[in-house]
Every structure is written in structure tokens, then in C-alpha cells.
N, CA, C, O and the ligand as a Tripos MOL2 file, in Angstrom:
@<TRIPOS>MOLECULE
protein
  245   243    62     0     0
PROTEIN
NO_CHARGES

@<TRIPOS>ATOM
      1 N          23.0020   63.4030   25.0460 N.3       1 MET1
      2 CA         22.7010   63.9190   23.7080 C.3       1 MET1
      3 C          22.3060   62.7760   22.7810 C.2       1 MET1
      4 O          22.9410   61.7210   22.8020 O.2       1 MET1
      5 N          21.2900   62.9630   21.9830 N.am      2 GLY2
      6 CA         20.8970   61.9610   21.0160 C.3       2 GLY2
      7 C          21.5820   62.1790   19.6810 C.2       2 GLY2
      8 O          22.3320   63.1360   19.4890 O.2       2 GLY2
      9 N          21.3080   61.2780   18.7780 N.am      3 TYR3
     10 CA         21.8950   61.3730   17.4410 C.3       3 TYR3
     11 C          20.8120   61.2980   16.3850 C.2       3 TYR3
     12 O          19.8070   60.6030   16.5380 O.2       3 TYR3
     13 N          21.0480   62.0400   15.3010 N.am      4 GLU4
     14 CA         20.1840   61.9390   14.1350 C.3       4 GLU4
     15 C          20.9020   61.0540   13.1220 C.2       4 GLU4
     16 O          22.0980   61.2250   12.8890 O.2       4 GLU4
     17 N          20.1950   60.1270   12.5310 N.am      5 THR5
     18 CA         20.8230   59.2620   11.5330 C.3       5 THR5
     19 C          20.1590   59.4450   10.1770 C.2       5 THR5
     20 O          18.9880   59.8130   10.0790 O.2       5 THR5
     21 N          20.9380   59.1800    9.1390 N.am      6 MET6
     22 CA         20.4830   59.3570    7.7750 C.3       6 MET6
     23 C          21.1530   58.2790    6.9210 C.2       6 MET6
     24 O          22.3110   57.9310    7.1520 O.2       6 MET6
     25 N          20.4270   57.7580    5.9400 N.am      7 HIS7
     26 CA         21.0150   56.7800    5.0270 C.3       7 HIS7
     27 C          21.3960   57.4870    3.7350 C.2       7 HIS7
     28 O          20.6420   58.3140    3.2220 O.2       7 HIS7
     29 N          22.5580   57.1580    3.2200 N.am      8 GLY8
     30 CA         23.0000   57.7960    1.9930 C.3       8 GLY8
     31 C          24.1750   57.0630    1.3900 C.2       8 GLY8
     32 O          24.6060   56.0150    1.8720 O.2       8 GLY8
     33 N          24.6830   57.6560    0.3090 N.am      9 PHE9
     34 CA         25.8250   57.0580   -0.3810 C.3       9 PHE9
     35 C          27.0940   57.7890    0.0410 C.2       9 PHE9
     36 O          27.1860   59.0100   -0.0880 O.2       9 PHE9
     37 N          28.0740   57.0360    0.5490 N.am     10 CYS10
     38 CA         29.3430   57.6290    0.9650 C.3      10 CYS10
     39 C          30.3260   57.5610   -0.2070 C.2      10 CYS10
     40 O          30.6040   56.4820   -0.7310 O.2      10 CYS10
     41 N          30.8560   58.7400   -0.6170 N.am     11 ARG11
     42 CA         31.8010   58.7680   -1.7330 C.3      11 ARG11
     43 C          33.1640   58.2190   -1.3160 C.2      11 ARG11
     44 O          33.9130   57.7090   -2.1500 O.2      11 ARG11
     45 N          33.4830   58.3230   -0.0240 N.am     12 THR12
     46 CA         34.7700   57.8120    0.4560 C.3      12 THR12
     47 C          34.7750   56.2830    0.5010 C.2      12 THR12
     48 O          35.7250   55.6420    0.0510 O.2      12 THR12
     49 N          33.7000   55.7070    1.0510 N.am     13 CYS13
     50 CA         33.5850   54.2470    1.1180 C.3      13 CYS13
     51 C          33.2140   53.6720   -0.2390 C.2      13 CYS13
     52 O          33.5260   52.5180   -0.5290 O.2      13 CYS13
     53 N          32.5490   54.4670   -1.0750 N.am     14 GLY14
     54 CA         32.0960   53.9870   -2.3730 C.3      14 GLY14
     55 C          30.8860   53.0830   -2.2860 C.2      14 GLY14
     56 O          30.6290   52.2950   -3.1960 O.2      14 GLY14
     57 N          30.1370   53.1920   -1.1940 N.am     15 ARG15
     58 CA         28.9280   52.3730   -1.0680 C.3      15 ARG15
     59 C          27.9210   53.0570   -0.1490 C.2      15 ARG15
     60 O          28.2320   54.0570    0.4990 O.2      15 ARG15
     61 N          26.7200   52.5070   -0.1040 N.am     16 ALA16
     62 CA         25.6660   53.0520    0.7520 C.3      16 ALA16
     63 C          26.0840   52.8870    2.2100 C.2      16 ALA16
     64 O          26.6600   51.8690    2.5910 O.2      16 ALA16
     65 N          25.7880   53.8980    3.0170 N.am     17 SER17
     66 CA         26.2180   53.8640    4.4070 C.3      17 SER17
     67 C          25.2190   54.5980    5.2850 C.2      17 SER17
     68 O          24.2840   55.2260    4.7880 O.2      17 SER17
     69 N          25.4220   54.5150    6.5770 N.am     18 VAL18
     70 CA         24.5980   55.2380    7.5350 C.3      18 VAL18
     71 C          25.3970   56.4420    8.0210 C.2      18 VAL18
     72 O          26.5650   56.3150    8.3890 O.2      18 VAL18
     73 N          24.7640   57.6030    8.0200 N.am     19 PHE19
     74 CA         25.4160   58.8310    8.4780 C.3      19 PHE19
     75 C          24.7810   59.2640    9.7890 C.2      19 PHE19
     76 O          23.5910   59.0490   10.0200 O.2      19 PHE19
     77 N          25.5890   59.8750   10.6400 N.am     20 GLN20
     78 CA         25.1270   60.2180   11.9850 C.3      20 GLN20
     79 C          25.6650   61.5890   12.3800 C.2      20 GLN20
     80 O          26.7810   61.9490   12.0050 O.2      20 GLN20
     81 N          24.8880   62.3480   13.1270 N.am     21 ARG21
     82 CA         25.3730   63.5940   13.7190 C.3      21 ARG21
     83 C          24.6580   63.8130   15.0380 C.2      21 ARG21
     84 O          23.6060   63.2320   15.3020 O.2      21 ARG21
     85 N          25.2570   64.6720   15.8660 N.am     22 GLU22
     86 CA         24.6550   64.9830   17.1570 C.3      22 GLU22
     87 C          23.3810   65.7870   16.9290 C.2      22 GLU22
     88 O          23.3650   66.7260   16.1330 O.2      22 GLU22
     89 N          22.3380   65.4230   17.6150 N.am     23 ALA23
     90 CA         21.0640   66.1290   17.4920 C.3      23 ALA23
     91 C          21.0240   67.3040   18.4610 C.2      23 ALA23
     92 O          21.5630   67.2290   19.5660 O.2      23 ALA23
     93 N          20.3750   68.3990   18.0340 N.am     24 VAL24
     94 CA         20.1700   69.5420   18.9230 C.3      24 VAL24
     95 C          18.9590   69.2380   19.7940 C.2      24 VAL24
     96 O          17.9170   68.8120   19.2970 O.2      24 VAL24
     97 N          19.1040   69.4590   21.0970 N.am     25 ASN25
     98 CA         18.0130   69.1920   22.0320 C.3      25 ASN25
     99 C          17.0290   70.3680   22.0100 C.2      25 ASN25
    100 O          17.1330   71.2910   22.8180 O.2      25 ASN25
    101 N          16.0660   70.3210   21.0670 N.am     26 HIS26
    102 CA         15.1550   71.4470   20.8710 C.3      26 HIS26
    103 C          14.2490   71.6900   22.0700 C.2      26 HIS26
    104 O          13.9060   72.8360   22.3590 O.2      26 HIS26
    105 N          13.8600   70.6430   22.7630 N.am     27 ILE27
    106 CA         12.9670   70.8150   23.9180 C.3      27 ILE27
    107 C          13.6720   71.5940   25.0230 C.2      27 ILE27
    108 O          13.0900   72.4910   25.6340 O.2      27 ILE27
    109 N          14.9420   71.2390   25.2730 N.am     28 LEU28
    110 CA         15.7270   71.9460   26.2830 C.3      28 LEU28
    111 C          15.8770   73.4200   25.9030 C.2      28 LEU28
    112 O          15.6920   74.3020   26.7420 O.2      28 LEU28
    113 N          16.2170   73.6850   24.6290 N.am     29 HIS29
    114 CA         16.4030   75.0600   24.1750 C.3      29 HIS29
    115 C          15.0980   75.8430   24.2340 C.2      29 HIS29
    116 O          15.1020   77.0360   24.5390 O.2      29 HIS29
    117 N          13.9770   75.1750   23.9410 N.am     30 LEU30
    118 CA         12.6740   75.8370   24.0190 C.3      30 LEU30
    119 C          12.3840   76.2670   25.4550 C.2      30 LEU30
    120 O          11.8870   77.3680   25.6920 O.2      30 LEU30
    121 N          12.6970   75.3950   26.4070 N.am     31 LEU31
    122 CA         12.4740   75.7120   27.8270 C.3      31 LEU31
    123 C          13.3420   76.8900   28.2650 C.2      31 LEU31
    124 O          12.8760   77.7820   28.9730 O.2      31 LEU31
    125 N          14.6230   76.8890   27.8350 N.am     32 ILE32
    126 CA         15.5230   77.9850   28.2020 C.3      32 ILE32
    127 C          15.0290   79.2920   27.5740 C.2      32 ILE32
    128 O          15.0560   80.3450   28.2090 O.2      32 ILE32
    129 N          14.5730   79.2080   26.3100 N.am     33 THR33
    130 CA         14.0730   80.3930   25.6090 C.3      33 THR33
    131 C          12.8650   80.9820   26.3350 C.2      33 THR33
    132 O          12.7610   82.1970   26.5040 O.2      33 THR33
    133 N          11.9560   80.1090   26.7620 N.am     34 LEU34
    134 CA         10.7700   80.5720   27.4960 C.3      34 LEU34
    135 C          11.1650   81.1730   28.8420 C.2      34 LEU34
    136 O          10.6220   82.1930   29.2670 O.2      34 LEU34
    137 N          12.1260   80.5170   29.5060 N.am     35 PHE35
    138 CA         12.5900   80.9550   30.8200 C.3      35 PHE35
    139 C          13.2430   82.3310   30.7400 C.2      35 PHE35
    140 O          13.0750   83.1560   31.6380 O.2      35 PHE35
    141 N          13.9890   82.5770   29.6580 N.am     36 LEU36
    142 CA         14.7100   83.8490   29.4990 C.3      36 LEU36
    143 C          13.9310   84.8420   28.6270 C.2      36 LEU36
    144 O          14.5150   85.7810   28.0860 O.2      36 LEU36
    145 N          12.6170   84.6380   28.4910 N.am     37 CYS37
    146 CA         11.7490   85.5340   27.7220 C.3      37 CYS37
    147 C          12.2550   85.7430   26.2940 C.2      37 CYS37
    148 O          12.1730   86.8570   25.7760 O.2      37 CYS37
    149 N          12.7660   84.7170   25.6590 N.am     38 GLY38
    150 CA         13.1730   84.7890   24.2630 C.3      38 GLY38
    151 C          14.6270   85.1620   24.0350 C.2      38 GLY38
    152 O          15.0980   85.1190   22.8980 O.2      38 GLY38
    153 N          15.3550   85.5320   25.0950 N.am     39 LEU39
    154 CA         16.7590   85.9490   24.9350 C.3      39 LEU39
    155 C          17.6480   84.8150   24.4340 C.2      39 LEU39
    156 O          18.6970   85.0570   23.8360 O.2      39 LEU39
    157 N          17.2250   83.5850   24.6780 N.am     40 TRP40
    158 CA         18.0520   82.4400   24.2960 C.3      40 TRP40
    159 C          17.8660   82.0650   22.8150 C.2      40 TRP40
    160 O          18.6690   81.3170   22.2560 O.2      40 TRP40
    161 N          16.8130   82.5850   22.1910 N.am     41 ALA41
    162 CA         16.4880   82.2020   20.8060 C.3      41 ALA41
    163 C          17.6530   82.4030   19.8290 C.2      41 ALA41
    164 O          17.9000   81.5090   19.0190 O.2      41 ALA41
    165 N          18.3950   83.5480   19.8610 N.am     42 PRO42
    166 CA         19.5270   83.6990   18.9280 C.3      42 PRO42
    167 C          20.6110   82.6500   19.1440 C.2      42 PRO42
    168 O          21.2100   82.1740   18.1800 O.2      42 PRO42
    169 N          20.8730   82.2820   20.4050 N.am     43 VAL43
    170 CA         21.8850   81.2580   20.7160 C.3      43 VAL43
    171 C          21.4480   79.9210   20.1350 C.2      43 VAL43
    172 O          22.2470   79.1980   19.5380 O.2      43 VAL43
    173 N          20.1910   79.6070   20.3130 N.am     44 TRP44
    174 CA         19.5890   78.3770   19.7840 C.3      44 TRP44
    175 C          19.7700   78.3160   18.2690 C.2      44 TRP44
    176 O          20.1740   77.2930   17.7160 O.2      44 TRP44
    177 N          19.4600   79.4390   17.6080 N.am     45 LEU45
    178 CA         19.5810   79.5270   16.1540 C.3      45 LEU45
    179 C          21.0210   79.2790   15.7040 C.2      45 LEU45
    180 O          21.2610   78.5460   14.7450 O.2      45 LEU45
    181 N          21.9750   79.8950   16.4030 N.am     46 VAL46
    182 CA         23.3940   79.7310   16.0690 C.3      46 VAL46
    183 C          23.8070   78.2670   16.2320 C.2      46 VAL46
    184 O          24.5320   77.7350   15.3920 O.2      46 VAL46
    185 N          23.3580   77.6210   17.2900 N.am     47 LEU47
    186 CA         23.6930   76.2120   17.5290 C.3      47 LEU47
    187 C          23.1390   75.3150   16.4180 C.2      47 LEU47
    188 O          23.7880   74.3580   15.9960 O.2      47 LEU47
    189 N          21.9300   75.6430   15.9550 N.am     48 VAL48
    190 CA         21.3240   74.8540   14.8810 C.3      48 VAL48
    191 C          22.1220   75.0300   13.5920 C.2      48 VAL48
    192 O          22.3400   74.0690   12.8550 O.2      48 VAL48
    193 N          22.5630   76.2790   13.3190 N.am     49 ILE49
    194 CA         23.3200   76.5580   12.0920 C.3      49 ILE49
    195 C          24.7080   75.9270   12.1530 C.2      49 ILE49
    196 O          25.1800   75.3780   11.1580 O.2      49 ILE49
    197 N          25.3660   75.9980   13.3080 N.am     50 LEU50
    198 CA         26.7480   75.5420   13.4310 C.3      50 LEU50
    199 C          26.9010   74.0790   13.8400 C.2      50 LEU50
    200 O          28.0240   73.6180   14.0470 O.2      50 LEU50
    201 N          25.8160   73.3530   13.9590 N.am     51 ARG51
    202 CA         25.9510   71.9640   14.4140 C.3      51 ARG51
    203 C          26.7690   71.1460   13.4010 C.2      51 ARG51
    204 O          26.7890   71.4630   12.2110 O.2      51 ARG51
    205 N          27.4370   70.1000   13.8810 N.am     52 PRO52
    206 CA         28.2970   69.3270   13.0020 C.3      52 PRO52
    207 C          27.5120   68.6660   11.8800 C.2      52 PRO52
    208 O          26.3390   68.3260   12.0400 O.2      52 PRO52
    209 N          28.1660   68.4910   10.7600 N.am     53 SER53
    210 CA         27.4990   67.8520    9.6220 C.3      53 SER53
    211 C          27.4970   66.3320    9.8220 C.2      53 SER53
    212 O          28.1560   65.8070   10.7200 O.2      53 SER53
    213 N          26.7540   65.6530    8.9770 N.am     54 TYR54
    214 CA         26.6490   64.1950    9.0680 C.3      54 TYR54
    215 C          27.9970   63.5340    8.7830 C.2      54 TYR54
    216 O          28.7400   63.9570    7.8980 O.2      54 TYR54
    217 N          28.2900   62.4930    9.5490 N.am     55 ARG55
    218 CA         29.5070   61.7160    9.3440 C.3      55 ARG55
    219 C          29.1490   60.2770    9.0280 C.2      55 ARG55
    220 O          28.2090   59.7080    9.5840 O.2      55 ARG55
    221 N          29.9270   59.7040    8.1160 N.am     56 CYS56
    222 CA         29.7310   58.3020    7.7540 C.3      56 CYS56
    223 C          30.1510   57.4350    8.9380 C.2      56 CYS56
    224 O          31.2230   57.6450    9.5060 O.2      56 CYS56
    225 N          29.3250   56.4680    9.3150 N.am     57 THR57
    226 CA         29.6560   55.6180   10.4660 C.3      57 THR57
    227 C          30.7180   54.5670   10.1090 C.2      57 THR57
    228 O          31.2490   53.9080   11.0030 O.2      57 THR57
    229 N          31.0310   54.4020    8.8340 N.am     58 ASN58
    230 CA         32.0740   53.4470    8.4270 C.3      58 ASN58
    231 C          33.4530   54.0890    8.4280 C.2      58 ASN58
    232 O          34.3930   53.5520    9.0140 O.2      58 ASN58
    233 N          33.5750   55.2610    7.7560 N.am     59 CYS59
    234 CA         34.8920   55.8710    7.6120 C.3      59 CYS59
    235 C          35.0490   57.1490    8.4320 C.2      59 CYS59
    236 O          36.1650   57.6490    8.5760 O.2      59 CYS59
    237 N          33.9530   57.6880    8.9720 N.am     60 GLY60
    238 CA         34.0480   58.8730    9.8090 C.3      60 GLY60
    239 C          34.1210   60.1880    9.0470 C.2      60 GLY60
    240 O          34.3440   61.2340    9.6560 O.2      60 GLY60
    241 N          33.9370   60.1620    7.7190 N.am     61 ARG61
    242 CA         33.9800   61.3900    6.9420 C.3      61 ARG61
    243 C          32.6120   61.9380    6.5970 C.2      61 ARG61
    244 O          32.5090   62.9750    5.9420 O.2      61 ARG61
    245 ZN         32.2850   56.3100    4.4480 Zn       62 ZN62
@<TRIPOS>BOND
     1     1     2 1
     2     2     3 1
     3     3     4 2
     4     3     5 am
     5     5     6 1
     6     6     7 1
     7     7     8 2
     8     7     9 am
     9     9    10 1
    10    10    11 1
    11    11    12 2
    12    11    13 am
    13    13    14 1
    14    14    15 1
    15    15    16 2
    16    15    17 am
    17    17    18 1
    18    18    19 1
    19    19    20 2
    20    19    21 am
    21    21    22 1
    22    22    23 1
    23    23    24 2
    24    23    25 am
    25    25    26 1
    26    26    27 1
    27    27    28 2
    28    27    29 am
    29    29    30 1
    30    30    31 1
    31    31    32 2
    32    31    33 am
    33    33    34 1
    34    34    35 1
    35    35    36 2
    36    35    37 am
    37    37    38 1
    38    38    39 1
    39    39    40 2
    40    39    41 am
    41    41    42 1
    42    42    43 1
    43    43    44 2
    44    43    45 am
    45    45    46 1
    46    46    47 1
    47    47    48 2
    48    47    49 am
    49    49    50 1
    50    50    51 1
    51    51    52 2
    52    51    53 am
    53    53    54 1
    54    54    55 1
    55    55    56 2
    56    55    57 am
    57    57    58 1
    58    58    59 1
    59    59    60 2
    60    59    61 am
    61    61    62 1
    62    62    63 1
    63    63    64 2
    64    63    65 am
    65    65    66 1
    66    66    67 1
    67    67    68 2
    68    67    69 am
    69    69    70 1
    70    70    71 1
    71    71    72 2
    72    71    73 am
    73    73    74 1
    74    74    75 1
    75    75    76 2
    76    75    77 am
    77    77    78 1
    78    78    79 1
    79    79    80 2
    80    79    81 am
    81    81    82 1
    82    82    83 1
    83    83    84 2
    84    83    85 am
    85    85    86 1
    86    86    87 1
    87    87    88 2
    88    87    89 am
    89    89    90 1
    90    90    91 1
    91    91    92 2
    92    91    93 am
    93    93    94 1
    94    94    95 1
    95    95    96 2
    96    95    97 am
    97    97    98 1
    98    98    99 1
    99    99   100 2
   100    99   101 am
   101   101   102 1
   102   102   103 1
   103   103   104 2
   104   103   105 am
   105   105   106 1
   106   106   107 1
   107   107   108 2
   108   107   109 am
   109   109   110 1
   110   110   111 1
   111   111   112 2
   112   111   113 am
   113   113   114 1
   114   114   115 1
   115   115   116 2
   116   115   117 am
   117   117   118 1
   118   118   119 1
   119   119   120 2
   120   119   121 am
   121   121   122 1
   122   122   123 1
   123   123   124 2
   124   123   125 am
   125   125   126 1
   126   126   127 1
   127   127   128 2
   128   127   129 am
   129   129   130 1
   130   130   131 1
   131   131   132 2
   132   131   133 am
   133   133   134 1
   134   134   135 1
   135   135   136 2
   136   135   137 am
   137   137   138 1
   138   138   139 1
   139   139   140 2
   140   139   141 am
   141   141   142 1
   142   142   143 1
   143   143   144 2
   144   143   145 am
   145   145   146 1
   146   146   147 1
   147   147   148 2
   148   147   149 am
   149   149   150 1
   150   150   151 1
   151   151   152 2
   152   151   153 am
   153   153   154 1
   154   154   155 1
   155   155   156 2
   156   155   157 am
   157   157   158 1
   158   158   159 1
   159   159   160 2
   160   159   161 am
   161   161   162 1
   162   162   163 1
   163   163   164 2
   164   163   165 am
   165   165   166 1
   166   166   167 1
   167   167   168 2
   168   167   169 am
   169   169   170 1
   170   170   171 1
   171   171   172 2
   172   171   173 am
   173   173   174 1
   174   174   175 1
   175   175   176 2
   176   175   177 am
   177   177   178 1
   178   178   179 1
   179   179   180 2
   180   179   181 am
   181   181   182 1
   182   182   183 1
   183   183   184 2
   184   183   185 am
   185   185   186 1
   186   186   187 1
   187   187   188 2
   188   187   189 am
   189   189   190 1
   190   190   191 1
   191   191   192 2
   192   191   193 am
   193   193   194 1
   194   194   195 1
   195   195   196 2
   196   195   197 am
   197   197   198 1
   198   198   199 1
   199   199   200 2
   200   199   201 am
   201   201   202 1
   202   202   203 1
   203   203   204 2
   204   203   205 am
   205   205   206 1
   206   206   207 1
   207   207   208 2
   208   207   209 am
   209   209   210 1
   210   210   211 1
   211   211   212 2
   212   211   213 am
   213   213   214 1
   214   214   215 1
   215   215   216 2
   216   215   217 am
   217   217   218 1
   218   218   219 1
   219   219   220 2
   220   219   221 am
   221   221   222 1
   222   222   223 1
   223   223   224 2
   224   223   225 am
   225   225   226 1
   226   226   227 1
   227   227   228 2
   228   227   229 am
   229   229   230 1
   230   230   231 1
   231   231   232 2
   232   231   233 am
   233   233   234 1
   234   234   235 1
   235   235   236 2
   236   235   237 am
   237   237   238 1
   238   238   239 1
   239   239   240 2
   240   239   241 am
   241   241   242 1
   242   242   243 1
   243   243   244 2
@<TRIPOS>SUBSTRUCTURE
     1 MET1         2 RESIDUE 1 A MET
     2 GLY2         6 RESIDUE 1 A GLY
     3 TYR3        10 RESIDUE 1 A TYR
     4 GLU4        14 RESIDUE 1 A GLU
     5 THR5        18 RESIDUE 1 A THR
     6 MET6        22 RESIDUE 1 A MET
     7 HIS7        26 RESIDUE 1 A HIS
     8 GLY8        30 RESIDUE 1 A GLY
     9 PHE9        34 RESIDUE 1 A PHE
    10 CYS10       38 RESIDUE 1 A CYS
    11 ARG11       42 RESIDUE 1 A ARG
    12 THR12       46 RESIDUE 1 A THR
    13 CYS13       50 RESIDUE 1 A CYS
    14 GLY14       54 RESIDUE 1 A GLY
    15 ARG15       58 RESIDUE 1 A ARG
    16 ALA16       62 RESIDUE 1 A ALA
    17 SER17       66 RESIDUE 1 A SER
    18 VAL18       70 RESIDUE 1 A VAL
    19 PHE19       74 RESIDUE 1 A PHE
    20 GLN20       78 RESIDUE 1 A GLN
    21 ARG21       82 RESIDUE 1 A ARG
    22 GLU22       86 RESIDUE 1 A GLU
    23 ALA23       90 RESIDUE 1 A ALA
    24 VAL24       94 RESIDUE 1 A VAL
    25 ASN25       98 RESIDUE 1 A ASN
    26 HIS26      102 RESIDUE 1 A HIS
    27 ILE27      106 RESIDUE 1 A ILE
    28 LEU28      110 RESIDUE 1 A LEU
    29 HIS29      114 RESIDUE 1 A HIS
    30 LEU30      118 RESIDUE 1 A LEU
    31 LEU31      122 RESIDUE 1 A LEU
    32 ILE32      126 RESIDUE 1 A ILE
    33 THR33      130 RESIDUE 1 A THR
    34 LEU34      134 RESIDUE 1 A LEU
    35 PHE35      138 RESIDUE 1 A PHE
    36 LEU36      142 RESIDUE 1 A LEU
    37 CYS37      146 RESIDUE 1 A CYS
    38 GLY38      150 RESIDUE 1 A GLY
    39 LEU39      154 RESIDUE 1 A LEU
    40 TRP40      158 RESIDUE 1 A TRP
    41 ALA41      162 RESIDUE 1 A ALA
    42 PRO42      166 RESIDUE 1 A PRO
    43 VAL43      170 RESIDUE 1 A VAL
    44 TRP44      174 RESIDUE 1 A TRP
    45 LEU45      178 RESIDUE 1 A LEU
    46 VAL46      182 RESIDUE 1 A VAL
    47 LEU47      186 RESIDUE 1 A LEU
    48 VAL48      190 RESIDUE 1 A VAL
    49 ILE49      194 RESIDUE 1 A ILE
    50 LEU50      198 RESIDUE 1 A LEU
    51 ARG51      202 RESIDUE 1 A ARG
    52 PRO52      206 RESIDUE 1 A PRO
    53 SER53      210 RESIDUE 1 A SER
    54 TYR54      214 RESIDUE 1 A TYR
    55 ARG55      218 RESIDUE 1 A ARG
    56 CYS56      222 RESIDUE 1 A CYS
    57 THR57      226 RESIDUE 1 A THR
    58 ASN58      230 RESIDUE 1 A ASN
    59 CYS59      234 RESIDUE 1 A CYS
    60 GLY60      238 RESIDUE 1 A GLY
    61 ARG61      242 RESIDUE 1 A ARG
    62 ZN62       245 GROUP 0 **** ****
């Protein structure tokens, strides 16, 4: 699994930090969706909505 990174200001650390979260493997989900004639699309959507939010790489929040 890859990671998506974002730069921002962490309120817990009180300074600029790098934020990271697990990336959704869209290519894999696209292949499964095509293979199952679109039946996988709702599962894919749910995974995108429920994926973990960004975490600060310094404090973990
Ligand atoms: Zn932080």
C-alpha cells in the first residue's frame, strides 16, 4: 500500500508538519470493478469515504 502525503500546520505540534495517510489503490479497485461488471463500485466508494484521515508524522494525530 502506498501513502498520500500533505503539508500543513499541526495544531498539536504547533508548527508546520507533514501529514500522511494510506492511499486507496484505485487501479486495483478499477480492475475488480471491471471484472465484476460494476458490482465492486459501491465497495470502492465506501472504502474511499471511510479511509483514515491524515495523521501528523511528528505526533501521530
Ligand atoms: Zn503534530
